[in-house]
C-alpha positions, 0 to 999 in steps of 0.5 A, a space after each residue: 500500500 502507497 504511503 497516505 500523505 499526511 496533508 491530504 486535503 479532506 476538508 469537504 468529506 462528510 464522516 461517512 465519506 471518511 468512514 469509507 475511506 478508512 474501510 479501504 484501507 483496512 480491508 485493503 491490508 493483509 493481516 493474519 489476524 482479523 480487522 474489523 471483521 464481519 463478526 463485529 456489529 455494523 455500529 462498531 466496524 467503522 470505528 475499528 476501520 478508523 482506528 486501523 487506518 491511523 495505526 496503517 498510515 503511521 506504520 507505512 511512515 516508519 516503514 515504508 518506501 525510501 524516506 530517510 529517518 528524519 523524514 519518516 519522523 517528520 511525517 509521524 510528528 505531523 501525524 501526531 499534530 494531526 491526531 491532537 487537533 482532530 478531536 475539536 472536528 477541524 481535520 483536513 484528512 479523511 483518517 483524521 476526519 473519521 477518527 476525530 468522530 470516533 474519539 468524541 463519540 467514545 470518549 477515547 483516550 488520547 494516550 492510547 493513540 500517542 502510544 502507538 505513535 510512539 512505538 512507531 518513532 522507536 521503530 525509526 529510532 532503535 533497530 535492536 532490543 536488548 532485552 525481553 522486558 524491552 520488547 514488553 515495553 514496546 508491546 506495551 506501546 505497539 499492540 495493547 493500546 489496540 486491544 484497549 481501544 477496541 474494548 472501549 469501543 464496546 463500552 468496557 472499561 473494567 481494568 481486569 479486561 484491560 490487563 487481559 486484553 494486553 496479555 493478548 495483545 503482546 502475545 500476537 505482537 511477539 508472535 508476529 515478531 517470531 513469524 517475521 524474522 526474515 521479513 524484519 531483517 530485510 529492513 535491518 531490524 531484529 525483535 530477538 532479545 539481543 541478551 538472550 541470543 548471546 546466552 544461547 550462543 546464537 550470535 547477530 551474524 548467525 541470524 543475518 547469515 540465516 543459520 538454522 542451529 540447535 541454538 536457534 531452535 533452543 532461543 526460540 522454544 524459550 521465547 515461544 514459551 513466554 509468548 504462550 503463557 501471555 496468550 493463557 493470561 488473556 484467554 479467560 477475556 475470551 470467555 467473558 466478553 460477551 456476543 459478537 465481541 467475545 466471537 471476535 476476541 475469540 478468532 484473534 486468539 485462535 489466529 495468533 496461537 495457530 500461528 504460534 502453533 505452526 512455529 513450533 511444529 516447524 520447529 521455528 525453522 522461518 528460514 525456510 518458510 513463514 507460517 500463514 494461516 490457511 484456508 483450513 486453518 481459518 475454518 478451525 478458527 471459526 468453529 472455535 470462536 463460536 465455543 465459548 464455553 471451550 475458552 473456560 477449560 484448561 488449555 494444552 498451549 502452554 504445555 504444547 512442545 516442540 516435536 522431535 
C-alpha cells in the first residue's frame, strides 16, 4: 500500500465518506488476524476501521518507501499534530475526520493513540532490542492500545479486562516478531532480544547468515513458551466477553495461537518458510470461536512441546 499523505485535503469530506476511506484502507491490507471483521456489529466496524487506518498509515511512515529517518520522523510528527487537533472536529485528512468523530463519540483516551505513535517512532530510532523486557515495553505501546481501544468501543472499561487484553495483544505482537524474522531482517531490524541470543550462543552474524542451529531452536523455544503463557493470561477474556465481541476476540486469540503452534511444529525454521493461516486453519478458527465455553477450560497451549 502506498504511503498516505499526512497533508491530504479532505475538508469537504463527511464522516460517512471519511469512514468509507478508512474501510478501504483496512480491507485492502492483509493481516493474519481479523480487522473489523463481519463478526463485529455494523455500528462498531467503522470505528475499528478508523483506528486501523490511523495506525496503518503511521506504520507505513515508519516502514515503507525510501524516506530517510529524519523524513519518517517528520511525517510521524505531522501525523501526531493532526491527531492532537482531530477531536476538535477541524480535521483535514479523511483518517482524522473519521478518527476525530470516533474519539468524540466514545470518549477514547488520547494517550492510547500517542502510545502507538511512540512505538512507530521507536521503530525508526532503534533497530535492536536488548532484553525481553524491552520487547514487552515496545508491545505495551505498539499493540496493547489496540486491544484497549476495541474494548472501549464496546463500552468495556473494567481494568481487569484491559489487563487481559494487554496480555493477548502483547502475545500477538511477539508471535508476529517470531513469524516475521526474515521480513524484519530485510529492514535491518531484529526483534529477538540480544542478551538472550548471546546467552544461547547465537550471534547477530548467525542470524544475518540465516543459520538454523540447535542454539537458535532453543532460543525460539524459550521465547515461544513465554509467548504462550501470555496468551493463557488473556484467555479468560475470550470467555467473559459477550456476544460478537467475544467471537471476535476468540478469532483473534485462535489466529495468534495457531501461528505460534505452527512455528513450534516446524521447529521454528523461519529461514525455510514463513507460517501463515491456511483456509483449513481459518475454518477451524471460525468453528472454535463459536465455542465460548471451551475457553473456560484448561488449555494445552502452554504445555505444547516442539516436535523432536
